[in-house]
C-alpha positions in Angstrom: 120.7 27.8 131.7 120.0 31.6 131.7 121.0 33.7 134.6 118.1 35.5 136.5 117.9 39.2 136.7 120.5 41.0 138.8 119.8 42.6 142.1 117.5 45.6 142.2 119.1 49.1 142.5 117.9 49.5 146.0 119.4 46.1 147.1 122.7 46.8 145.3 123.1 50.1 147.1 122.3 48.5 150.4 124.9 45.7 149.7 127.3 48.3 148.5 126.9 50.4 151.7 127.7 47.4 153.8 130.8 46.6 151.7 132.1 50.2 152.0 131.3 50.4 155.7 133.3 47.2 156.3 136.3 48.7 154.4 136.2 51.8 156.7 135.0 54.3 154.1 133.9 57.3 156.1 130.7 57.9 154.3 129.5 54.5 152.9 125.9 55.2 152.0 126.6 58.5 150.3 129.5 57.0 148.3 127.4 53.9 147.3 124.6 56.2 146.0 127.1 58.5 144.2 128.7 55.6 142.4 125.2 54.4 141.2 124.4 57.9 140.2 127.7 58.2 138.2 126.8 55.1 136.1 123.2 55.9 135.7 123.9 59.6 134.8 121.0 61.0 137.0 120.8 63.3 140.0 120.6 61.9 143.5 117.0 62.8 143.7 116.1 60.8 140.7 118.3 58.0 141.9 116.5 57.7 145.1 113.1 57.7 143.3 114.4 54.9 141.2 115.3 52.9 144.3 111.6 52.9 145.3 110.8 50.7 142.4 112.2 47.7 140.8 115.0 49.3 138.7 117.9 47.0 138.2 121.4 47.8 139.4 123.6 49.4 136.7 126.1 47.1 134.8 129.6 47.5 136.4 128.3 48.9 139.7 129.9 46.0 141.8 133.3 46.7 140.1 133.2 50.4 141.1 132.2 49.4 144.6 135.2 47.1 144.9 137.4 49.9 143.8 136.1 52.4 146.4 136.5 49.6 149.0 140.2 49.6 148.2 140.1 53.1 149.2 140.6 54.6 145.8 139.2 58.1 146.2 135.6 58.4 144.9 136.6 61.4 142.7 139.3 59.3 141.0 136.6 56.7 140.2 134.0 59.2 139.0 136.5 61.8 137.5 134.6 64.6 139.1 135.0 66.6 142.3 132.2 68.9 143.5 133.3 72.3 144.9 130.9 75.1 145.6 129.0 75.5 142.2 131.6 73.7 140.1 132.2 70.3 138.9 135.9 69.9 138.6 137.8 67.3 136.5 140.2 65.5 138.8 142.2 62.3 138.8 145.7 60.9 139.6 148.3 63.7 140.1 146.1 66.3 141.5 145.0 67.2 145.0 141.3 66.5 145.6 139.7 69.7 146.8 138.1 69.5 150.4 134.9 71.1 151.5 136.9 73.0 154.2 138.4 75.1 151.5 135.0 76.4 150.3 135.1 78.6 153.3 138.3 80.1 152.1 136.7 81.1 148.8 133.8 82.6 150.9 136.3 84.8 152.8 137.5 86.3 149.5 133.9 86.8 148.2 132.9 88.6 151.5 135.9 90.8 151.4 135.2 91.8 147.7 131.5 92.3 148.4 132.4 94.7 151.3 134.5 96.8 148.9 132.4 96.5 145.8 131.6 100.2 145.7 135.2 101.3 146.0 136.9 102.8 142.9 138.6 100.2 140.9 136.9 97.3 142.7 134.2 96.6 140.0 136.9 94.3 138.3 139.0 93.0 141.1 142.4 91.4 140.3 142.8 88.1 142.2 145.6 85.4 142.1 145.4 81.9 143.6 148.9 80.6 144.5 149.2 76.8 144.2 145.9 76.3 142.5 145.9 72.5 142.2 142.7 71.5 140.4 141.7 75.1 140.2 139.0 75.0 142.8 139.6 78.4 144.4 140.5 80.3 141.3 137.6 78.7 139.3 135.0 79.5 142.0 136.1 83.1 142.2 136.0 83.5 138.6 132.5 81.8 138.4 131.1 83.8 141.4 132.7 87.3 140.8 131.7 88.4 137.3 134.2 90.9 135.9 137.1 89.7 138.0 140.5 89.2 136.5 141.6 85.9 138.0 145.1 84.4 137.8 146.3 81.1 139.0 149.7 79.6 139.5 150.6 75.9 139.7 154.0 74.2 139.8 153.1 70.5 139.2 153.0 69.4 135.6 150.2 66.9 136.3 148.1 69.3 138.5 148.6 72.0 135.9 147.1 69.9 133.2 144.0 69.3 135.3 143.7 72.9 136.2 143.9 73.9 132.5 141.0 71.7 131.8 139.0 73.3 134.7 140.0 76.9 134.5 140.5 77.9 130.8 136.7 77.7 130.1 136.2 80.0 132.9 138.6 82.7 131.7 141.2 82.2 134.4 144.8 83.1 133.4 146.8 80.0 134.4 150.5 79.9 134.4 152.8 77.1 135.4 155.3 78.4 138.0 156.5 78.4 141.4 154.4 80.3 144.0 157.7 81.5 145.6 158.6 83.7 142.7 155.7 83.7 140.2 154.2 86.6 138.3 157.0 89.3 139.0 155.5 91.3 136.2 152.4 91.8 138.3 154.1 93.0 141.5 152.1 95.4 143.5 148.9 95.0 141.3 146.6 92.4 142.9 143.6 93.2 145.1 143.5 89.6 146.5 146.0 86.9 146.9 144.6 83.6 148.0 146.5 80.4 148.7 145.9 76.8 149.8 149.7 75.8 149.8 151.0 72.4 150.8 151.3 72.7 154.6 151.3 69.2 156.3 154.5 68.7 158.6 156.9 66.2 157.3 156.2 63.6 160.0 152.4 64.1 160.0 151.3 61.2 157.6 147.6 61.5 156.9 145.4 58.9 158.5 143.1 58.4 155.5 144.4 56.0 152.7 142.7 58.2 150.1 145.0 61.1 151.1 148.2 59.2 152.1 148.2 57.0 149.0 146.5 58.9 146.3 147.0 62.7 146.9 150.4 63.7 145.4 153.0 64.2 148.0 154.0 67.6 146.6 150.6 68.9 147.3 150.5 67.7 150.9 153.8 68.4 152.6 154.7 72.1 153.2 158.6 71.6 153.6 160.5 71.4 156.8 159.6 69.5 160.0 156.8 72.0 160.8 155.4 72.1 157.2 155.9 76.0 157.2 158.4 76.5 154.3 155.7 76.8 151.6 153.1 78.8 153.8 155.9 81.2 154.6 156.8 81.6 150.9 153.1 82.1 149.9 152.9 85.0 152.5 156.1 86.5 151.1 154.7 86.4 147.6 151.5 87.9 148.7 153.3 90.8 150.2 155.1 91.2 146.8 152.1 90.8 144.6 149.4 92.9 146.6 148.7 96.5 146.2 148.7 98.4 149.5 145.4 97.6 151.2 145.1 94.3 149.4 143.7 91.2 151.0 145.6 88.0 151.7 144.0 84.8 152.8 145.8 81.4 153.2 144.6 77.9 154.3 146.8 76.1 156.8 146.8 73.3 159.4 145.1 74.0 162.6 148.3 73.6 164.6 149.9 76.3 162.4 147.4 79.0 163.1 149.2 80.8 165.9 152.6 80.6 164.0 151.2 82.1 160.8 149.3 84.9 162.7 152.5 85.7 164.6 154.7 85.6 161.5 152.4 88.1 159.7 152.1 90.4 162.8 155.9 90.5 163.4 156.8 91.2 159.8 155.3 94.7 160.0 153.8 94.3 156.6 150.3 93.4 157.6 147.3 94.8 159.5 143.9 93.1 160.4 145.5 89.8 160.9 142.6 87.4 161.7 142.4 83.7 162.1 139.2 81.9 160.7 137.4 78.7 161.7 136.4 76.1 159.1 133.1 74.1 158.9 134.3 71.8 161.7 135.3 74.8 164.1 139.1 74.3 163.4 141.5 77.2 162.9 141.8 76.6 159.2 142.8 79.9 157.6 144.4 83.3 158.3 143.8 86.6 156.5 145.5 89.9 156.6 145.5 93.3 154.8 148.8 94.7 153.3 149.7 97.7 155.1 150.6 101.0 153.2 154.2 101.5 152.5 157.1 99.3 151.1 156.1 95.9 150.0 157.9 92.6 150.5 160.4 91.2 148.1 160.2 87.9 146.2 162.3 86.0 148.7 160.5 84.2 151.5 163.1 85.7 153.8 160.9 88.7 154.1 158.6 86.7 156.4 160.5 85.6 159.4 158.9 83.3 162.0 
């Protein structure tokens, strides 16, 4: 006996949506469509057009839906994370970039645009400390033609993913510790940007995709309050920036006041500003390095 044809694409996506919703996936319909789009190799617009007809579901679709229902990150299944204008290669061992971080890139772009006519700013020098997949550094390189973009990553696995994403974009990637990286470039950067690990030690993420699949070294900032690496990133920014250079760092909402206070009390920074993310949460803080002596490489420069 021969088996009849499988379900239509439209029915398969409806069924997948129900399966993912029952598993607690936050965006079941979108994920169901993206999994189908991944297998068919078409855009979402074309996928939705195909769903109006009697196109059959792609082979292997149910298997991918079952993986997603086990809360394996969508990006680990497809191998791709979308970030601003980039498609980034991602997988186990690297932090999956979040939409909220796109606003951190925009802060850098806005600052560079405001200073685009200043001498020496036609080819700004930018560094991303703790680049992970390369989302921030890659976006700046892609969207600011002529920029000299550097990126630093400590994790061997994340560095490998970053290399795949950044080298085609001309980013100068090094494997190193954001606490002491690039000493040969001290005092020469126009912008330092960082999305360091910052989750407090006891704050276990609620989402299984994060808690079970994002590497712990990309999540936890060190210490009970998660402030060790953000403090170190600020110290390195003070060391690496030229006077008048711009620093912006992503952080947890609960850390906003502490980070702003730390920067203000150090005496190294002016124009300390807290910025909201797409959800209205205090997600990033920026500052401008004041004229005068810069910080040293040790995070002891920045006392809370």
